[in-house]
KOLTOR-135118 format. One record per residue (C-alpha): residue in one letter; x, y, z; chain. Coordinates in Angstrom, 2 decimals, decimal comma, padded with zeros to 5 digits. Layout:
# KOLTOR-135118
("a"; (X; Y; Z); "A")
...
# end
This chain:
# KOLTOR-135118
("m"; (-008,69; 054,10; -175,96); "A")
("n"; (-010,30; 056,92; -174,03); "A")
("s"; (-007,09; 058,66; -173,01); "A")
("y"; (-004,27; 060,35; -174,90); "A")
("k"; (-001,29; 058,22; -175,88); "A")
("n"; (002,04; 059,75; -176,80); "A")
("p"; (002,78; 058,88; -180,45); "A")
("l"; (006,49; 058,78; -179,69); "A")
("e"; (005,73; 055,76; -177,53); "A")
("e"; (003,01; 054,22; -179,69); "A")
("r"; (004,48; 054,73; -183,15); "A")
("y"; (008,04; 055,95; -183,47); "A")
("s"; (010,69; 055,38; -180,80); "A")
("s"; (012,71; 052,25; -180,06); "A")
("q"; (012,11; 050,00; -177,09); "A")
("e"; (015,58; 050,71; -175,70); "A")
("m"; (014,97; 054,44; -175,60); "A")
("l"; (011,49; 053,97; -174,18); "A")
("f"; (012,98; 051,82; -171,43); "A")
("n"; (015,65; 054,42; -170,70); "A")
("f"; (012,95; 056,91; -169,74); "A")
("s"; (010,55; 054,37; -168,25); "A")
("h"; (009,24; 054,36; -164,67); "A")
("n"; (011,03; 051,10; -163,93); "A")
("n"; (014,42; 052,41; -165,05); "A")
("k"; (013,92; 055,72; -163,25); "A")
("f"; (012,80; 054,36; -159,90); "A")
("q"; (015,19; 051,41; -159,92); "A")
("n"; (017,98; 053,95; -160,39); "A")
("w"; (016,60; 055,87; -157,41); "A")
("r"; (016,87; 052,70; -155,33); "A")
("k"; (020,35; 051,90; -156,64); "A")
("l"; (021,44; 055,40; -155,64); "A")
("w"; (020,01; 054,91; -152,14); "A")
("i"; (021,84; 051,57; -151,87); "A")
("a"; (025,15; 053,05; -153,01); "A")
("l"; (024,70; 055,96; -150,61); "A")
("a"; (024,10; 053,56; -147,70); "A")
("e"; (027,01; 051,29; -148,65); "A")
("i"; (029,52; 054,13; -148,84); "A")
("e"; (028,17; 055,75; -145,66); "A")
("k"; (028,62; 052,38; -143,93); "A")
("d"; (032,20; 052,14; -145,21); "A")
("l"; (032,80; 055,62; -143,81); "A")
("g"; (031,73; 054,54; -140,36); "A")
("l"; (028,00; 055,21; -140,07); "A")
("d"; (025,84; 052,73; -138,16); "A")
("i"; (024,41; 050,84; -141,11); "A")
("t"; (024,36; 047,03; -141,20); "A")
("d"; (025,00; 044,51; -143,92); "A")
("e"; (021,52; 043,13; -143,31); "A")
("q"; (019,91; 046,49; -144,04); "A")
("i"; (021,84; 046,83; -147,28); "A")
("a"; (021,02; 043,25; -148,27); "A")
("e"; (017,32; 043,93; -147,77); "A")
("l"; (017,55; 047,08; -149,89); "A")
("k"; (019,29; 045,16; -152,69); "A")
("a"; (016,72; 042,35; -152,57); "A")
("n"; (013,93; 044,81; -153,27); "A")
("v"; (015,40; 047,04; -156,00); "A")
("d"; (012,74; 046,04; -158,52); "A")
("n"; (009,97; 045,35; -156,00); "A")
("i"; (008,22; 048,67; -156,61); "A")
("d"; (004,59; 049,03; -155,57); "A")
("y"; (003,50; 051,92; -157,78); "A")
("e"; (000,00; 052,01; -156,34); "A")
("k"; (001,38; 052,38; -152,82); "A")
("a"; (003,81; 055,06; -154,00); "A")
("a"; (000,92; 056,95; -155,62); "A")
("e"; (-001,02; 056,79; -152,34); "A")
("y"; (001,95; 058,17; -150,44); "A")
("e"; (002,47; 060,95; -153,00); "A")
("k"; (-001,18; 061,97; -152,74); "A")
("k"; (-000,72; 062,12; -148,97); "A")
("f"; (002,68; 063,86; -148,84); "A")
("r"; (002,54; 065,81; -152,12); "A")
("h"; (006,18; 064,81; -152,55); "A")
("d"; (007,30; 062,20; -155,07); "A")
("v"; (010,67; 061,39; -153,50); "A")
("m"; (009,30; 060,91; -149,98); "A")
("a"; (006,51; 058,78; -151,44); "A")
("h"; (009,10; 056,40; -152,85); "A")
("v"; (011,21; 056,51; -149,68); "A")
("h"; (008,20; 055,24; -147,77); "A")
("a"; (007,23; 052,69; -150,44); "A")
("y"; (010,80; 051,34; -150,37); "A")
("g"; (010,77; 051,27; -146,57); "A")
("d"; (007,59; 049,20; -146,62); "A")
("v"; (009,31; 046,35; -148,51); "A")
("a"; (012,67; 046,80; -146,71); "A")
("p"; (011,53; 047,56; -143,14); "A")
("s"; (014,87; 046,92; -141,46); "A")
("a"; (016,45; 049,61; -143,62); "A")
("k"; (013,60; 052,09; -143,50); "A")
("g"; (015,41; 054,39; -141,11); "A")
("i"; (018,58; 054,75; -143,20); "A")
("i"; (017,09; 055,23; -146,69); "A")
("h"; (017,98; 058,67; -148,11); "A")
("l"; (020,19; 059,41; -145,10); "A")
("g"; (021,61; 062,93; -145,35); "A")
("a"; (020,30; 063,40; -148,89); "A")
("t"; (017,87; 065,78; -150,53); "A")
("s"; (015,38; 065,03; -153,30); "A")
("a"; (017,79; 066,12; -156,04); "A")
("f"; (020,14; 063,34; -154,93); "A")
("v"; (017,96; 060,73; -156,61); "A")
("g"; (016,13; 063,00; -159,05); "A")
("d"; (019,06; 064,85; -160,58); "A")
("n"; (021,54; 061,99; -160,54); "A")
("t"; (019,00; 059,73; -162,25); "A")
("d"; (018,33; 062,43; -164,85); "A")
("l"; (022,05; 062,56; -165,62); "A")
("i"; (022,24; 058,78; -165,90); "A")
("q"; (019,32; 058,80; -168,34); "A")
("i"; (020,86; 061,64; -170,36); "A")
("r"; (024,18; 059,81; -170,64); "A")
("d"; (022,60; 056,46; -171,50); "A")
("g"; (020,21; 058,13; -173,94); "A")
("l"; (023,12; 059,73; -175,78); "A")
("l"; (024,88; 056,37; -176,01); "A")
("i"; (021,73; 054,87; -177,55); "A")
("l"; (021,58; 057,73; -180,05); "A")
("k"; (025,29; 057,50; -180,81); "A")
("k"; (024,88; 053,96; -182,12); "A")
("k"; (022,13; 055,04; -184,48); "A")
("l"; (024,06; 058,15; -185,51); "A")
("v"; (027,19; 056,12; -186,33); "A")
("n"; (025,11; 053,81; -188,50); "A")
("v"; (023,59; 056,71; -190,42); "A")
("m"; (027,14; 057,97; -191,00); "A")
("k"; (028,28; 054,54; -192,19); "A")
("n"; (025,37; 054,31; -194,63); "A")
("l"; (025,99; 057,81; -195,94); "A")
("a"; (029,72; 057,15; -196,28); "A")
("d"; (029,06; 054,00; -198,32); "A")
("f"; (026,56; 055,90; -200,46); "A")
("s"; (029,04; 058,72; -201,02); "A")
("i"; (031,76; 056,37; -202,23); "A")
("q"; (029,36; 054,38; -204,40); "A")
("y"; (028,23; 057,51; -206,24); "A")
("k"; (031,33; 059,69; -206,00); "A")
("d"; (031,79; 059,68; -209,80); "A")
("l"; (028,15; 060,05; -210,87); "A")
("p"; (027,66; 063,61; -212,16); "A")
("t"; (024,52; 065,47; -211,19); "A")
("l"; (023,25; 069,01; -211,43); "A")
("g"; (024,31; 071,18; -208,56); "A")
("f"; (021,79; 073,74; -207,37); "A")
("t"; (022,12; 077,16; -205,82); "A")
("h"; (018,81; 078,81; -204,89); "A")
("f"; (017,33; 075,59; -206,36); "A")
("q"; (018,42; 076,86; -209,75); "A")
("p"; (020,77; 074,74; -211,89); "A")
("a"; (024,40; 075,58; -211,19); "A")
("q"; (027,74; 073,87; -211,85); "A")
("l"; (027,75; 070,10; -211,74); "A")
("t"; (028,68; 068,10; -208,69); "A")
("t"; (028,32; 064,35; -208,08); "A")
("v"; (025,66; 062,40; -206,22); "A")
("g"; (028,32; 061,16; -203,81); "A")
("k"; (029,82; 064,60; -203,21); "A")
("r"; (026,38; 065,97; -202,37); "A")
("a"; (025,96; 063,20; -199,79); "A")
("t"; (029,18; 064,33; -198,11); "A")
("l"; (027,43; 067,61; -197,31); "A")
("w"; (024,87; 065,67; -195,26); "A")
("l"; (027,71; 063,75; -193,67); "A")
("q"; (029,63; 066,91; -192,81); "A")
("s"; (026,74; 068,04; -190,61); "A")
("l"; (026,79; 064,70; -188,78); "A")
("v"; (030,54; 064,93; -188,24); "A")
("l"; (029,91; 068,19; -186,39); "A")
("d"; (027,07; 066,57; -184,44); "A")
("i"; (029,01; 063,52; -183,31); "A")
("e"; (031,98; 065,68; -182,31); "A")
("e"; (029,59; 067,69; -180,14); "A")
("l"; (028,01; 064,53; -178,75); "A")
("d"; (031,38; 063,01; -177,83); "A")
("f"; (032,52; 066,24; -176,20); "A")
("f"; (029,30; 066,40; -174,18); "A")
("l"; (029,79; 062,83; -172,95); "A")
("e"; (033,46; 063,44; -172,12); "A")
("t"; (032,67; 066,52; -170,04); "A")
("l"; (029,37; 065,44; -168,48); "A")
("r"; (029,47; 065,75; -164,70); "A")
("f"; (027,48; 063,86; -162,08); "A")
("r"; (025,68; 065,83; -159,40); "A")
("g"; (026,88; 063,42; -156,74); "A")
("v"; (026,24; 064,15; -153,06); "A")
("k"; (025,81; 067,84; -152,31); "A")
("g"; (023,04; 068,34; -149,74); "A")
("t"; (020,06; 070,67; -149,68); "A")
("t"; (021,67; 073,86; -150,97); "A")
("g"; (024,93; 072,37; -152,19); "A")
("t"; (026,87; 072,95; -148,94); "A")
("a"; (026,66; 069,32; -147,69); "A")
("a"; (025,59; 070,69; -144,30); "A")
("s"; (023,68; 067,52; -143,42); "A")
("f"; (026,83; 065,44; -143,96); "A")
("l"; (028,80; 067,81; -141,74); "A")
("e"; (026,68; 066,46; -138,90); "A")
("l"; (026,74; 062,83; -140,04); "A")
("f"; (030,54; 062,70; -140,36); "A")
("n"; (031,32; 064,92; -137,35); "A")
("g"; (032,77; 067,67; -139,48); "A")
("d"; (035,11; 065,42; -141,51); "A")
("y"; (035,06; 067,05; -144,96); "A")
("s"; (037,34; 064,39; -146,44); "A")
("k"; (034,62; 061,80; -145,88); "A")
("v"; (032,08; 063,96; -147,69); "A")
("k"; (034,50; 064,33; -150,62); "A")
("h"; (035,07; 060,59; -150,68); "A")
("l"; (031,31; 059,91; -150,62); "A")
("d"; (030,78; 062,35; -153,49); "A")
("k"; (033,48; 060,93; -155,75); "A")
("e"; (033,00; 057,27; -154,90); "A")
("l"; (029,27; 057,35; -155,57); "A")
("s"; (029,84; 059,12; -158,90); "A")
("k"; (032,38; 056,50; -159,99); "A")
("r"; (029,98; 053,68; -159,14); "A")
("f"; (027,55; 055,09; -161,66); "A")
("g"; (030,16; 055,49; -164,38); "A")
("f"; (030,98; 059,19; -164,00); "A")
("e"; (034,62; 060,22; -163,76); "A")
("k"; (033,66; 063,87; -163,43); "A")
("v"; (031,47; 065,34; -160,69); "A")
("f"; (030,27; 068,89; -160,17); "A")
("g"; (032,66; 070,69; -157,83); "A")
("v"; (029,88; 073,01; -156,70); "A")
("s"; (026,11; 073,08; -157,08); "A")
("g"; (023,00; 074,48; -155,56); "A")
("q"; (020,43; 071,88; -154,70); "A")
("t"; (020,37; 070,80; -158,36); "A")
("y"; (022,93; 070,34; -161,08); "A")
("d"; (023,32; 073,34; -163,37); "A")
("r"; (020,29; 073,40; -165,68); "A")
("k"; (022,64; 074,48; -168,46); "A")
("i"; (023,20; 070,73; -168,83); "A")
("d"; (019,60; 070,30; -169,91); "A")
("a"; (019,77; 073,27; -172,25); "A")
("k"; (023,00; 071,97; -173,77); "A")
("v"; (021,79; 068,43; -174,34); "A")
("v"; (018,49; 069,54; -175,89); "A")
("a"; (020,46; 071,96; -178,10); "A")
("l"; (022,64; 069,02; -179,16); "A")
("l"; (019,54; 066,99; -179,98); "A")
("g"; (018,21; 070,00; -181,87); "A")
("n"; (021,40; 070,12; -183,92); "A")
("i"; (021,00; 066,47; -184,92); "A")
("a"; (017,40; 067,25; -185,84); "A")
("q"; (018,62; 070,15; -188,03); "A")
("s"; (021,00; 067,83; -189,88); "A")
("a"; (018,25; 065,29; -190,46); "A")
("h"; (015,79; 067,91; -191,66); "A")
("k"; (018,33; 069,30; -194,15); "A")
("f"; (018,84; 065,81; -195,56); "A")
("t"; (015,12; 065,18; -195,94); "A")
("n"; (014,50; 068,56; -197,55); "A")
("d"; (017,09; 067,72; -200,19); "A")
("l"; (015,77; 064,20; -200,66); "A")
("r"; (012,18; 065,39; -201,08); "A")
("l"; (013,29; 067,84; -203,77); "A")
("l"; (015,29; 065,10; -205,51); "A")
("q"; (012,30; 062,79; -205,30); "A")
("n"; (010,19; 065,45; -207,00); "A")
("l"; (012,82; 065,55; -209,76); "A")
("k"; (012,64; 061,74; -209,90); "A")
("e"; (016,41; 061,51; -209,47); "A")
("v"; (016,65; 059,90; -206,02); "A")
("e"; (013,88; 058,25; -203,99); "A")
("e"; (013,43; 056,98; -200,48); "A")
("p"; (012,27; 053,33; -200,22); "A")
("f"; (008,73; 052,52; -201,34); "A")
("e"; (007,50; 049,10; -200,32); "A")
("k"; (005,57; 046,69; -202,54); "A")
("n"; (002,24; 047,16; -200,76); "A")
("q"; (002,78; 050,75; -199,62); "A")
("i"; (000,04; 053,23; -200,49); "A")
("g"; (001,21; 056,73; -201,36); "A")
("s"; (-002,18; 058,40; -201,43); "A")
("s"; (-005,70; 057,28; -200,56); "A")
("a"; (-006,97; 059,10; -203,65); "A")
("m"; (-004,13; 059,07; -206,18); "A")
("a"; (-003,02; 055,48; -206,65); "A")
("y"; (000,09; 056,40; -208,65); "A")
("k"; (001,69; 058,55; -205,95); "A")
("r"; (004,96; 057,71; -204,21); "A")
("n"; (004,96; 060,19; -201,37); "A")
("p"; (008,22; 060,61; -199,39); "A")
("m"; (006,49; 059,75; -196,10); "A")
("r"; (009,68; 058,73; -194,29); "A")
("s"; (011,39; 062,02; -195,07); "A")
("e"; (008,28; 063,95; -194,17); "A")
("r"; (008,05; 062,14; -190,84); "A")
("i"; (011,64; 063,05; -190,05); "A")
("g"; (010,85; 066,66; -190,92); "A")
("a"; (007,84; 066,69; -188,62); "A")
("l"; (009,75; 065,20; -185,69); "A")
("a"; (012,77; 067,44; -186,33); "A")
("k"; (010,65; 070,57; -186,15); "A")
("y"; (009,31; 069,39; -182,79); "A")
("v"; (012,78; 068,74; -181,38); "A")
("m"; (014,09; 072,10; -182,55); "A")
("s"; (011,16; 073,81; -180,86); "A")
("l"; (012,12; 072,20; -177,53); "A")
("t"; (015,52; 073,90; -177,45); "A")
("t"; (013,86; 077,17; -176,52); "A")
("s"; (012,01; 075,54; -173,64); "A")
("s"; (015,17; 074,19; -171,99); "A")
("a"; (016,99; 077,47; -172,52); "A")
("m"; (014,22; 079,35; -170,75); "A")
("v"; (014,32; 076,95; -167,81); "A")
("a"; (018,10; 077,27; -167,43); "A")
("s"; (017,98; 081,05; -167,56); "A")
("t"; (015,17; 081,55; -165,04); "A")
("q"; (016,29; 079,40; -162,10); "A")
("w"; (016,44; 081,33; -158,80); "A")
("f"; (019,45; 081,07; -156,50); "A")
("e"; (020,04; 077,51; -155,23); "A")
("r"; (016,80; 075,96; -156,50); "A")
("t"; (013,28; 076,60; -157,77); "A")
("l"; (010,74; 074,00; -158,82); "A")
("d"; (009,55; 075,62; -162,03); "A")
("d"; (011,90; 073,31; -163,92); "A")
("s"; (010,43; 069,99; -162,83); "A")
("a"; (007,29; 069,67; -164,94); "A")
("n"; (009,15; 071,10; -167,93); "A")
("k"; (012,00; 068,58; -167,59); "A")
("r"; (009,58; 065,67; -167,35); "A")
("l"; (008,19; 066,65; -170,75); "A")
("t"; (011,08; 068,15; -172,68); "A")
("i"; (014,09; 065,93; -172,12); "A")
("p"; (012,53; 062,47; -172,58); "A")
("q"; (010,51; 063,56; -175,59); "A")
("a"; (013,50; 065,22; -177,27); "A")
("f"; (015,44; 061,98; -176,88); "A")
("l"; (012,53; 059,83; -178,05); "A")
("a"; (011,99; 062,01; -181,12); "A")
("v"; (015,66; 062,04; -182,17); "A")
("d"; (015,77; 058,28; -181,59); "A")
("a"; (012,89; 057,93; -184,07); "A")
("i"; (014,52; 060,34; -186,52); "A")
("l"; (017,72; 058,30; -186,65); "A")
("l"; (015,83; 055,02; -186,98); "A")
("i"; (013,92; 056,40; -189,97); "A")
("w"; (017,08; 057,90; -191,49); "A")
("n"; (018,83; 054,53; -191,33); "A")
("n"; (015,78; 052,91; -192,89); "A")
("i"; (015,88; 055,38; -195,77); "A")
("m"; (019,58; 054,84; -196,42); "A")
("n"; (019,15; 051,07; -196,43); "A")
("g"; (016,72; 051,30; -199,35); "A")
("i"; (017,47; 054,59; -201,13); "A")
("v"; (017,19; 054,46; -204,93); "A")
("v"; (019,18; 056,49; -207,47); "A")
("y"; (018,09; 056,95; -211,11); "A")
("p"; (021,22; 057,74; -213,20); "A")
("n"; (019,38; 058,09; -216,52); "A")
("r"; (016,99; 060,66; -215,13); "A")
("i"; (019,90; 062,53; -213,54); "A")
("n"; (021,76; 062,56; -216,88); "A")
("k"; (018,66; 063,82; -218,71); "A")
("h"; (018,52; 066,84; -216,41); "A")
("i"; (022,24; 067,43; -216,87); "A")
("m"; (021,99; 067,46; -220,65); "A")
("e"; (019,15; 069,97; -220,48); "A")
("e"; (021,47; 072,44; -218,74); "A")
("l"; (024,99; 071,45; -219,78); "A")
("p"; (025,02; 073,43; -223,04); "A")
("f"; (024,61; 076,66; -221,05); "A")
("m"; (027,47; 075,65; -218,76); "A")
("a"; (029,72; 074,96; -221,74); "A")
("t"; (029,56; 078,56; -222,95); "A")
("e"; (032,44; 079,65; -220,72); "A")
("y"; (034,65; 076,95; -222,27); "A")
("i"; (033,58; 078,06; -225,76); "A")
("i"; (034,49; 081,68; -225,04); "A")
("m"; (037,97; 080,65; -223,88); "A")
("e"; (038,53; 078,46; -226,95); "A")
("e"; (037,37; 081,23; -229,32); "A")
("v"; (039,71; 083,76; -227,71); "A")
("k"; (042,62; 081,32; -228,02); "A")
("a"; (041,73; 080,99; -231,71); "A")
("g"; (042,05; 084,75; -232,11); "A")
("g"; (038,47; 085,89; -231,49); "A")
("d"; (037,27; 088,99; -229,63); "A")
("r"; (035,97; 088,05; -226,19); "A")
("q"; (033,16; 090,61; -226,11); "A")
("e"; (031,92; 089,79; -229,60); "A")
("i"; (031,90; 086,07; -228,82); "A")
("h"; (030,07; 086,69; -225,55); "A")
("e"; (027,32; 088,56; -227,42); "A")
("i"; (026,97; 085,80; -230,02); "A")
("l"; (026,61; 083,18; -227,30); "A")
("r"; (024,25; 085,36; -225,31); "A")
("v"; (021,88; 085,63; -228,25); "A")
("h"; (022,04; 081,89; -228,96); "A")
("s"; (021,47; 081,12; -225,25); "A")
("m"; (018,43; 083,37; -225,02); "A")
("e"; (016,88; 081,77; -228,11); "A")
("a"; (017,58; 078,25; -226,83); "A")
("s"; (016,16; 079,15; -223,41); "A")
("k"; (013,05; 080,60; -224,99); "A")
("q"; (012,55; 077,40; -226,96); "A")
("v"; (012,83; 075,32; -223,77); "A")
("k"; (010,59; 077,49; -221,59); "A")
("e"; (007,95; 078,75; -223,99); "A")
("e"; (007,72; 075,97; -226,54); "A")
("g"; (008,61; 072,99; -224,33); "A")
("k"; (011,31; 071,80; -226,75); "A")
("e"; (014,76; 070,38; -226,09); "A")
("n"; (017,77; 072,60; -225,46); "A")
("d"; (019,38; 073,05; -228,91); "A")
("l"; (022,09; 075,53; -227,93); "A")
("i"; (024,93; 073,25; -229,00); "A")
("e"; (023,37; 072,70; -232,40); "A")
("r"; (023,00; 076,48; -232,82); "A")
("i"; (026,67; 076,96; -231,96); "A")
("l"; (027,80; 074,16; -234,26); "A")
("n"; (025,86; 075,75; -237,12); "A")
("d"; (027,22; 079,26; -236,48); "A")
("h"; (030,03; 079,65; -239,03); "A")
("s"; (031,24; 082,88; -237,45); "A")
("l"; (032,70; 080,84; -234,58); "A")
("k"; (036,16; 079,41; -235,18); "A")
("l"; (036,42; 076,73; -232,44); "A")
("d"; (037,01; 073,08; -233,27); "A")
("k"; (033,45; 071,72; -233,57); "A")
("s"; (034,49; 068,08; -233,09); "A")
("k"; (036,35; 068,98; -229,91); "A")
("l"; (033,25; 070,73; -228,58); "A")
("k"; (031,27; 067,48; -228,75); "A")
("e"; (033,99; 065,70; -226,80); "A")
("v"; (033,99; 068,38; -224,15); "A")
("l"; (030,27; 067,89; -223,46); "A")
("d"; (030,93; 064,90; -221,20); "A")
("p"; (029,42; 065,70; -217,78); "A")
("k"; (032,52; 064,35; -216,03); "A")
("n"; (034,47; 067,26; -217,45); "A")
("f"; (032,36; 069,63; -215,34); "A")
("i"; (032,47; 068,04; -211,87); "A")
("g"; (035,75; 069,58; -210,77); "A")
("f"; (037,46; 067,65; -207,96); "A")
("a"; (034,22; 066,21; -206,56); "A")
("p"; (035,30; 062,53; -206,66); "A")
("i"; (038,67; 063,26; -205,03); "A")
("q"; (037,08; 065,54; -202,44); "A")
("t"; (034,61; 062,79; -201,59); "A")
("e"; (037,33; 060,17; -201,19); "A")
("e"; (039,50; 062,45; -199,06); "A")
("f"; (036,65; 063,55; -196,83); "A")
("i"; (035,53; 059,98; -196,14); "A")
("a"; (039,10; 058,78; -195,56); "A")
("n"; (040,31; 061,70; -193,45); "A")
("e"; (037,26; 062,74; -191,45); "A")
("v"; (034,56; 060,08; -191,53); "A")
("q"; (036,44; 056,78; -191,53); "A")
("p"; (038,37; 057,59; -188,32); "A")
("i"; (035,03; 058,13; -186,57); "A")
("l"; (033,68; 054,85; -187,94); "A")
("d"; (036,85; 052,99; -186,97); "A")
("a"; (036,72; 054,38; -183,44); "A")
("n"; (033,12; 053,20; -183,13); "A")
("k"; (033,21; 049,99; -185,16); "A")
("e"; (031,55; 048,03; -182,35); "A")
("l"; (028,43; 050,17; -182,87); "A")
("i"; (028,04; 049,42; -186,58); "A")
("g"; (025,12; 047,16; -187,45); "A")
("l"; (021,51; 048,13; -186,81); "A")
("e"; (018,01; 046,87; -187,56); "A")
("s"; (016,11; 049,74; -189,12); "A")
("d"; (012,59; 048,43; -189,77); "A")
("l"; (009,87; 051,00; -189,11); "A")
("r"; (007,15; 050,32; -186,53); "A")
("v"; (004,53; 052,01; -188,70); "A")
# end
C-alpha cells in the first residue's frame, strides 16, 4: 500500500481490457512475432531449423521478468533485454531470434495488435449500449416530455425521441470505429529505417522474398492490410486517430450523462440506486448520480489525452525519434481502459434506469398552457378575430400567469384566464381537448421508430453475436 496504484486497474476497467494491455499479453506477442518471423524466414530458405522453432514455441509464456529487468538495466534497451531473456530459455534458437528485425518490429506490431483487439473489446460494449438505448427509445417513444433549448422549456418531445439523440452520437462513433478497423494497417517487416536493408542481405537481394515476408507475417496476425511504406515505426497518426476515436466515444457518453444528471435533478429520470447505496455521508436522503458523474470524470480524462497523441504524431523527426515511447506507454492503454470503464458503467445505467411519467407530466402541464397560445391565436383568427389584438390579449394573460408562478409560487392558471375571457371567441370545450400533451409532440414517435429501424437496427443485426453483457460495477 506504499506505492501508487492506477485506479483504472484497481476500480474501473474490465479484466479483458486489463489483460489486453498486460505485460504477459505484450511480451507473449513479442515472442509470437519472433516465432512467425523465424518460421517464414525458414520457409524462404534461411538456415533455421525445426528444432529451433520448436524450442521457441515451447517457451512463449516462459518469461523471466526479473532476468529481463536485469538485462534492461545492463543494456538500457527493452527489446534486447527480452531477446536475451528469450535466448536463455531457448538456447538453440538464441542466434536467430529477431533476425533482420529492428525494435519496432515487435514493439509497433504488438501495439497495433493491442489497438485492434482493444477496439474489438470496446465494440462489444458499445453495441450493447446501443441495444439498451434502442430498447429504451422504443419503450418510451410515445411518452411526451418537455423539450429544452438553453435548458429552458421549449416544444414537447418524447422520452424515447430524446434517447435517439444519444443514440445518434453512438451511430457516428461505431461507424468511425468500424472504418478504423477496416483500414487499420500492420507495420509488418520494414527494417531499421523502413528500407528493409537488412533483409536485402539476408535474401541476397531478392525483393520478392521481403514482400512475401511482410505480407505473410501480417496475415498471420489477422491483418489484411500492411503499410506500404514506413520509417522505423508505423505512422503515429494511427495513435492520434485511435485516441481521437476514443475521445469521440467519451464525448457521446459525457453528453448522455449531462442530460441524465439534469433529468435526475428534475426527478423525471434516474440512474439506478441500489438498496444499500449511500448517496451522501451527511445527507441521508440524497440520491446522487454517482454513475453518471463517474462517466463524466473518466470522459474528461480521455478527451484530454487526444491532445497528447496529436502532439506526438506532429513532432516526430524523419524516420524515427524516441520521444513518443513514454507517451504511448501512458496514453494509449489508459485511454482504452477509461473508455472500457465508461461503457461498462453506461450499460449498467441503462439496465436499471428509472422513468417517472407522473413527474414528467406535472412539468409538462406547468408549461403547456404557454405553448397552446399559438393554437389559440390561429383558432381566433379563423373565427374572425384580429391577430394582433388577440396576440396582445394572450400576452397580457401570459405575463400575469407567469408572474403568479414565479413570484407567488402558484400553479399556472393561464388556461383558466383564457376560458374566463369573454372577448375571445374560440370554442372553449375544444380548447380543453387540445391540451393533451400528445398533440404537441409532432412526429417524435414516428421519427423514433424510423431511426431505430433504418439506422440502428441494421447495426445491431450485423453485430448480433456481440449482444449480451454483464454490467455489474466493480465499485
